N, C-alpha and C positions, 0 to 999 in steps of 0.2 A: 435856223436862222437864214434870214433873207439876205437878199443883196445889199438892200438898204441897210439893215442892221450892220452887216460886216464894213461896210464902208462908211458907216457913221461912227463907229468904233474905231476903225483903223484912223480914221481923221482925225478924231480926238486924240488917239494915244503920240500920232505924228505931230499934232500941234502943240503937244505938252500938256494938255488942258486935264487930262486924266492921270493924276499922281499916282502911281503905285508900289512906290517907295522900292524901285529898283534899286540893283545894285547890292541885294542885301547877299552877302555871305553865307556859306553853307545851305545851300539850297534843299529845302525838305519836302516832303509829300504832306497836303495837309488834304485829311477826311472830313468830307462836309454828308451832313444827312440831311435831305429834304422830302416832302410828301407830293411834290409836284411831278407830273408826268406829262406824257404825248408832246404836242406842239412846244408847251413850255419847258419841257425837259431838256428839247433839241435845241430852242433858242440860247437856254441857260449854259449848257457844253460849249458852244458858242462864245459866249464871254468869257466864259473859264478860261478859254484857249488865250485869250487877249492877255490875262492876268499872268498866265505861265509864261507867254513869250517875254513880257515885259520884266517881271521877276526873277526868272530861273526857277521858281518853285513850281511844283504841280498840283493839281487837285485831284482827288478820287471822290466820285458822286457816288452815295450810296443812298438808292431809293427807299422810301417808306410807305407804308400801306397809307391811301387816301384818308382814313378816318383819323380827323385829328384826337380822337378818343385811344385809338391806338397808336397813334406815334408817341403820345406822353407817357403811354403805358411802357413804351420800350424806353423812351428816354429815362424814365425812374429808375430803370432795371440797371442801364447802363451807367448812370451817373453814382448810383448807391455801390456800384462793384467798383468805382473808381477806374472806369474805363479808359485807358490812354489811347485806343485806335481810334476815337472819334476826336476830332478839333474844333468842330464849328459846327452848331445846331441852329436850323431853321426853326424857330419857337412862335408859338403863337402869344397874341396880346395878353392873354390871360395869365400866362406860365411863368412870369417873372416872380411875383410873391413866393411861388411854390419851390422854383428851383434856384435862387438868387445865390444860395450858398456855395451852388456847385460851379457857378460861373466867375470867370475873371471881371473884376471892375474895369469897365471901358472908359470910364470918365478921365482918367488920366491921359489915354491915348487916344480922344477925341476932343479936346478943348477946341480944336480949330474948326471942327464943323458939326456939334452940337446945336449951335445956335441957328442954323439953316432950316432945322426942322421944324415943323408944328410944336410949340412947348407942351402942349396937352400930350402927347405922342412920348414925348421924350420922358414926360412925368410917368407916364403909365408903366415906362421901363425901367424906372428908377425906385430902388428899396432902400430905405434907410442911408439914402445918399450914395448909392452906389449904383450905376449904371450897368445895369444886368444883360442888357442887348442893343442893338443898332436896329432901329425901323428901316425896313427895305419897301415895303407900301403898307398902305392902310385899308380898311374896308368897311363898308356898311350897306346892307341888303337895300333893294328896293322894289317896288312891284313892276313885273314886267307885263305890259299888255299889246294885243294884237290891235293895232290901228284900225286895219282894215276890216277885222270883223266887229268891231264897235261902231264904225263909220256905216257897215252894210245894215245893222241893225237897229242904226240910229239910236245908240247908247251912249250915255256919257260916261266918262271915266269916274268910277266910284272913288268917294273920299271917307268911307266907313266899310269896314268888315260886312256890316250888312246889308251894305249895296253892293258889294262886290259879290257876296253870295246870290243874291238876287240875279246880278248882272249873267255872272257865270253860268247858273242854271237855264236862265232864260236863251243865252246863245248856245249853249251846248244841246239844248232841246231841238232848238231850229234846225243846227247844222246836222244834227244826226237823222231829223225829220227828212233833210235834203238829202239822205246818202251818204254823209261824212260820218261813219260810225266808229271812228276808233277817237273821234275829238274829246277832251275832257275839259271841264271848265276851269281847274286850279291846280297847279302841280306845287309841290313844296317838299320839306326835309320833315319826314317822319318817323325813320330809323331811330331804335335806342341808341343815341350817340351825342355827341356835343353840339351836333347840327341842331338837334331837336330843344337843347336848351335854349339856343338862340332864338328858334322859330316861336316857342313857346313863351321865353320872355317877352318878346314884342308882343304877342296877345295879349299877355296878362298885363303889362305896364299901359298899352295903349286902352285898356279899359278902366284904367286907373286902379289896378290891383299891386302895385307896388314891383317890388325889384328881388323878389325871393328872400333875399336878406340886405336889409338897409345900410346904407353909409356905416351908421353908427352901430351896426352888429344886431339890430332887432330881426326876429324871423318874421315875416310879414305875409307870406306866402296863404295862409288857410284865411281867406275872405270872400265874401260873395261875389265881387266883383271880377277876381280870378276865376271862381267857379263859372262864370257866366261866360268868359273868354274861353275856357277848355271846352263846354259844352257847345258853343256854337263851333268850335274847330272838329269838334269829334263829329257834329252833323254834316260835315264835308265829306267825311270817308265813306264811299259808296256812293254818292251823289253825283258831287261836281269834282270830286276826287276818285280815283282808282281805289280799290281796296288795297293794292300792291304800293300807295305811295306810305303805307307805315312800315316798309325797308327801304323808302327811298332816301339818299343822299343827294348832294348837291348834282353830281354828274347826272345821276338817274332823272333828276327834275328837267334837266337841261336836255338829255336826251328825246324827252317826250315833247318837250317846246320846240327844240329844233327842227324837229322832223313836222312840224306844225300842227301838232294834236294836242295844243293847250290855248285855251282864252287867256289866263294869268298865269304867272310864274313869279313864286319869291324866290330871290336868287341875289348872288353877290355882283358886282362890277365885271368880273372877268365874263360873265356870259355875255355882255354885251357885244364886245368884238366879235367872238366867236359866234353870234348869232345874226352878224353881218357878213360871215364869210361867205364866200362864192358857192360851199356846198351846202348851204343853209336852208331851208325851205321857206325861212322867214326872213330871209335878208329884206331890210328896206321896209318891212311891214309892222316894225312893233316900235315900242316907246317905254320910257319908266317913268314914274313918278314917285313920291314918297310911300310908304307903305301905310296903308288905310288906318284911321282910328277907330277905337271903340266905341262908338256910339255919338248921341247928341254931345256927351260930356266928355269924351276921351281925348286923347292927343295920338297923334303918329309916333311910333318909336321904332327904330333901328337900331339892332343890336351892333355895339361898334367891335369891328374885326381888326384884322392886321397881322403882318407875319413881319419877323426880327430875325437878325442873326447873333449868337451867343457864343463865346469862346470857353472852351471848357477849362476848368482849372487843372485838369489831369493831361492836359495837352503836353506833348514833349516837342512841341515847335511852337511856344505861344505867337512869336514875334511874326512869325508868317501867318500863322492862324489871324492875329489881331489885323494885319495887313489885308487878308482876303474878307474879313467881317468888311473893314472900310471899304474896299471894294465893290462890295456887294449892295451898299448901302449908299453909293457915289451917286452924285446928281446924273453921270453920264448913263449909269445903268438903270436907275428910276426911269429915265428918260426912255431908253428904250422898252423898257418893261411895259411903260405906259403906252407906247407907240404900238407895240405889237400886240398887245393884251389887255389894254386898257385896265392895267393895274394903278390905282390909285396912288399918286406920290406922297411921301411924309415930308416933301421939302417944299415950301410956300412958293418959291420963286417958280417950278414947274408949273405953277397953275395960268401962270401968265405967258407959259411958253408958246409961241407961235406956230412953231412945229406939230405940239399938241394940240393946239385948238384946232388946227386944220384938219389934220388925219383922225383926232379922237375927241372931239367937242362934246361929248357926254360927259368927261372928266369934269370940267368948268361947270357942267350943269349939276354935278352931283353936290354941290355946295349944300343945296336945300335938303338932300338928304343926311348929312353930316350935323345939320341943326339939330335933327331927331335922334342922333345916336345915343343910346343910353348903354352903359356899361355892364357886362356880367357882374356879379358881387364876388369878384376875387379879391378885390382891396380888403373888404371887412372879412372876410373868412380864410385868406392868407394860405395857408400849407395846407388846408381843410377844403379848399374850393372842389378839386376834383372829386372829391367824396360827396360836398353837397350838389353839385352838377347830374352826378351819377344819378342821385336819388332823386334830383327834379325831374329830369328826363324820364325815368323807369315810372315815376308817378304819372306822367303826363302820357307815356306810351300805353300804360295800363287803363288810362282812362279813354283814350282815342280807341283801343282795342276792344272796349267793351268789357274789360277785367275791374270791375268795381266803378262805381261812381266817381264824379269829379269831387263830390262832398267828400265820400271816404277815403279817398286816394290822398287829398291835400290834408284831412285832418290827421291820417297816418303820417303823410311826409312832415307835417309840423312837429310832430310827436319824435321822428327820427332825428330831425335837424336840432332841437332840443336837445337830444340825447348825446348826438355829435359836438354840439358846441360846449358843453357841461358848464362850466364857471365864466367861460371866455371861449374866444377862437383863437 
C-alpha cells in the first residue's frame, strides 16, 4: 500500500466516516479467499489491517488460482462440503445464481447502503429476492491501442474487428521490417477457461450472433454470424497473434502488451493503471476505446464483469464476516481501489469524485464501454451456467486450435446444450 493510501484510510477512520461496527464483542478470525495477487494483494492486506484495528477482529487471506474457472471449482467443493473454515468469498458477477443457496442473505444487513450502488449491479447479485453478494468493483473490457504506433503509421483507430485485423497486420509487418521482431498485432485471452467465454461472447454478439443462450432460455449459438465471428478470430492465431495466445489469460496478454510488444490488446480496466506505471514500456503511449463491432451491421459488445463479496452460511462468525463484507464494499475502500488500480466502482457517487477524476480520469471515460456491456447467460441457465460456459469455451478453443471447423463445433455445441437443458434450465 502506498503512503497516500495509508494516509487516506487513516484520515477516514479518524474522521469517523468509515464505520466498521467497532466495539463488537468476542473477537473472531475471518477467513477470506481471493484470486488477486501481486501489488493488489499487498494493498488489500493494508486495507484489512485498518479493519482489524478498528473492530478487534482479524482477517486471514487465502490466495486462490488466477483462473476464475479454477476458483469456482474450488468454491463448489468447499461449499458442497459445508466447509466452515472459509467465512467470506470473493465472487464473480456470474456466480450468484449458482451459489445462492450457500450464502447468507445480505439484504437485511445492508439496507442502508444498497441504494448507493448501480441498481443493475445489485440486481445481478439478487436471486429470488435474496442479496447473495455485495459488489466491490465492476468491470467491462475495452480495446487498448498504441497511440504512438497508430500515429507513426498514420492509421485511424479501428471501429470493426475487420479493420482492427488489417491495421494490426500492417503495423506488425512494418515494425518487424524495421527490426522490431518481437511485436505482435493483437493479444487477448485464448486459454480454455472462463476468460475465453468472455472474449468469444464479445465476438459473437458483435457480429449479431446472439448471446449463446438468450434471456428466455433459447439456445442461439449455432448460426452463420457466430460462425463468421469465430472464423475471423481463428485467422488471428499465428498471424497477428502468437500461437501461444491459445494459452493466454489476462496477465499473459498484459505481459506482452506492457513490455511494448503488441499494437492492440483486449483487457479489463485494471490493465490501464498498470500500463501507466513507471516500469511500463508503454506508459503514456496508449489509450482505450470500446471493443470493435462485427462489420457494417454489427455492434460493439463488452462482457459485463465485476467482483463481489459473499458470506458463507456455514461461517462460525457471521456477524464479523458481514462486517468485513461491508468494509470491502464501502465507499472508502472502493475509492482506494479506484485510485490505486483503476478498479471501476459500483457506487454512483464515485464517478464524480474529484480525486478519482484527477488521478484516474479513465474511470469516468469508461462509461461508453459500459453502454455496450452484455451479460453472460448465467441468469437463464442458473445452476447449469458453469457447464454451459465450459462447453462453449471448449468449442471455441477447438475451433481456434484447428480441431474441427466452426460449423462442426457449433453444431455439436448446440446438441450438447440441448442435452444439458433437457425440458428446462
